SEVOBA-237320 format. One record per residue (C-alpha): z, x, y; residue number from 1; residue in three letters. Coordinates in nm, 4 decimals, always signed. Layout:
N
R          w          u          v   pos   code
R          Z          X          Y   NUM    ALA
...
END
This chain:
109
R          w          u          v   pos   code
R    +0.0000    +0.0000    +0.0000     1    MET
R    -0.1045    +0.1540    +0.3268     2    LYS
R    +0.0969    +0.1274    +0.6459     3    HIS
R    -0.0432    -0.0607    +0.9422     4    LEU
R    -0.1839    +0.1809    +1.1967     5    GLN
R    -0.1612    +0.1393    +1.5711     6    SER
R    -0.4579    -0.0617    +1.6942     7    GLY
R    -0.5214    -0.2384    +1.3623     8    GLN
R    -0.4907    -0.6157    +1.3479     9    THR
R    -0.4069    -0.8314    +1.0507    10    LEU
R    -0.7101    -1.0504    +1.1166    11    ASN
R    -0.9453    -0.7523    +1.0975    12    THR
R    -0.7844    -0.6290    +0.7761    13    LEU
R    -0.7920    -0.9792    +0.6237    14    ALA
R    -1.1647    -1.0130    +0.6978    15    GLU
R    -1.2423    -0.7071    +0.4842    16    ASN
R    -1.0939    -0.8375    +0.1577    17    VAL
R    -1.0749    -1.1820    -0.0059    18    PRO
R    -0.6961    -1.1500    -0.0518    19    VAL
R    -0.4631    -0.9430    +0.1678    20    LEU
R    -0.0919    -0.9006    +0.0994    21    ILE
R    +0.1058    -0.8140    +0.4125    22    VAL
R    +0.4661    -0.7022    +0.3745    23    GLN
R    +0.6892    -0.6895    +0.6788    24    PHE
R    +0.9831    -0.4612    +0.6124    25    GLY
R    +1.2283    -0.2086    +0.7424    26    SER
R    +1.3136    +0.1455    +0.6368    27    ASP
R    +1.6811    +0.0471    +0.6177    28    SER
R    +1.6141    -0.2465    +0.3819    29    CYS
R    +1.6582    -0.1655    +0.0105    30    ALA
R    +1.4901    -0.4891    -0.1106    31    PRO
R    +1.1937    -0.4081    +0.1175    32    CYS
R    +1.1470    -0.0739    -0.0562    33    LYS
R    +1.1663    -0.2331    -0.4018    34    ALA
R    +0.9145    -0.5028    -0.3077    35    ILE
R    +0.6884    -0.2410    -0.1485    36    HIS
R    +0.6832    -0.0325    -0.4677    37    ASN
R    +0.6258    -0.3336    -0.6905    38    ARG
R    +0.3397    -0.4711    -0.4800    39    ILE
R    +0.1908    -0.1218    -0.4669    40    ASP
R    +0.1793    -0.1021    -0.8476    41    ARG
R    +0.0498    -0.4591    -0.8826    42    TRP
R    -0.2329    -0.4085    -0.6325    43    VAL
R    -0.3623    -0.1046    -0.8226    44    THR
R    -0.4318    -0.3407    -1.1159    45    GLU
R    -0.6280    -0.5764    -0.8859    46    HIS
R    -0.8841    -0.3722    -0.6911    47    PRO
R    -1.0217    -0.6703    -0.4979    48    SER
R    -0.6866    -0.7202    -0.3233    49    ILE
R    -0.5880    -0.5409    -0.0056    50    GLY
R    -0.2326    -0.4674    +0.0990    51    SER
R    -0.0609    -0.3389    +0.4083    52    VAL
R    +0.2997    -0.2634    +0.5002    53    TYR
R    +0.4170    -0.3479    +0.8524    54    VAL
R    +0.7383    -0.1720    +0.9600    55    PRO
R    +0.9022    -0.4178    +1.1997    56    VAL
R    +1.0669    -0.1374    +1.3990    57    GLU
R    +0.7216    -0.0052    +1.4927    58    GLU
R    +0.5518    -0.3435    +1.5408    59    PHE
R    +0.8117    -0.5893    +1.6773    60    PRO
R    +0.5544    -0.7847    +1.8798    61    GLN
R    +0.3288    -0.8344    +1.5777    62    LEU
R    +0.6256    -0.9487    +1.3700    63    ALA
R    +0.7188    -1.2006    +1.6401    64    ALA
R    +0.3580    -1.3240    +1.6662    65    GLN
R    +0.3562    -1.3829    +1.2907    66    GLU
R    +0.6942    -1.5640    +1.3100    67    ASN
R    +0.8674    -1.2932    +1.1087    68    VAL
R    +1.2332    -1.2877    +1.2034    69    PHE
R    +1.3848    -1.1442    +0.8854    70    SER
R    +1.2850    -0.8887    +0.6258    71    VAL
R    +1.1549    -0.8713    +0.3666    72    PRO
R    +0.8732    -1.1102    +0.4485    73    THR
R    +0.5458    -1.1229    +0.2582    74    VAL
R    +0.2437    -1.3084    +0.3959    75    VAL
R    -0.0678    -1.3502    +0.1822    76    VAL
R    -0.4035    -1.4067    +0.3497    77    PHE
R    -0.6727    -1.5745    +0.1381    78    VAL
R    -1.0203    -1.5764    +0.2905    79    ASN
R    -0.8673    -1.4529    +0.6193    80    SER
R    -0.6215    -1.7430    +0.6397    81    GLN
R    -0.2428    -1.7088    +0.6007    82    PRO
R    -0.1877    -1.9043    +0.2804    83    THR
R    +0.1407    -1.7979    +0.1207    84    LEU
R    +0.4644    -1.6826    +0.2813    85    ARG
R    +0.7982    -1.5787    +0.1373    86    GLU
R    +1.0935    -1.4413    +0.3269    87    SER
R    +1.4471    -1.3260    +0.2580    88    GLY
R    +1.5622    -1.3801    -0.0980    89    TYR
R    +1.2646    -1.4885    -0.3112    90    PHE
R    +1.1065    -1.4340    -0.6505    91    SER
R    +0.8317    -1.1749    -0.6269    92    LEU
R    +0.7198    -1.2697    -0.9783    93    ASP
R    +0.6620    -1.6299    -0.8675    94    ALA
R    +0.4685    -1.5123    -0.5614    95    LEU
R    +0.2478    -1.2834    -0.7707    96    LEU
R    +0.1728    -1.5742    -1.0065    97    LEU
R    +0.0629    -1.7841    -0.7098    98    LYS
R    -0.1640    -1.5025    -0.5946    99    ILE
R    -0.3126    -1.4782    -0.9452   100    GLN
R    -0.3988    -1.8498    -0.9291   101    ARG
R    -0.5915    -1.7894    -0.6072   102    TYR
R    -0.7667    -1.4943    -0.7697   103    LEU
R    -0.8802    -1.7211    -1.0531   104    LYS
R    -1.0022    -1.9844    -0.8061   105    LEU
R    -1.1978    -1.7164    -0.6212   106    LEU
R    -1.3237    -1.5782    -0.9539   107    ASP
R    -1.1697    -1.2364    -0.8830   108    LEU
R    -0.9293    -1.2058    -1.1757   109    SER
END
């Protein structure tokens, strides 16, 4: 999972792939690190999916624009539209299953 670079926008990144997983996190958040590592491994098995990590300390305005007020938060863009969102305490397994359903609908699995 690559880190968001200054000047990049989520809309631009989402336009380049059919499914984009965006994780908002913090370096001081242990669950954020665990989710980051897990998504990183999962995405390597699904080459059509893009992923990006947004450190909220570096991009507070972007986090506010995306209505992210707690970490970890994961937003999934499907066909450039924010489609799934989980925040705080959630099941990453359940979220990944939902993403797999979209992959099947898009014939990308």
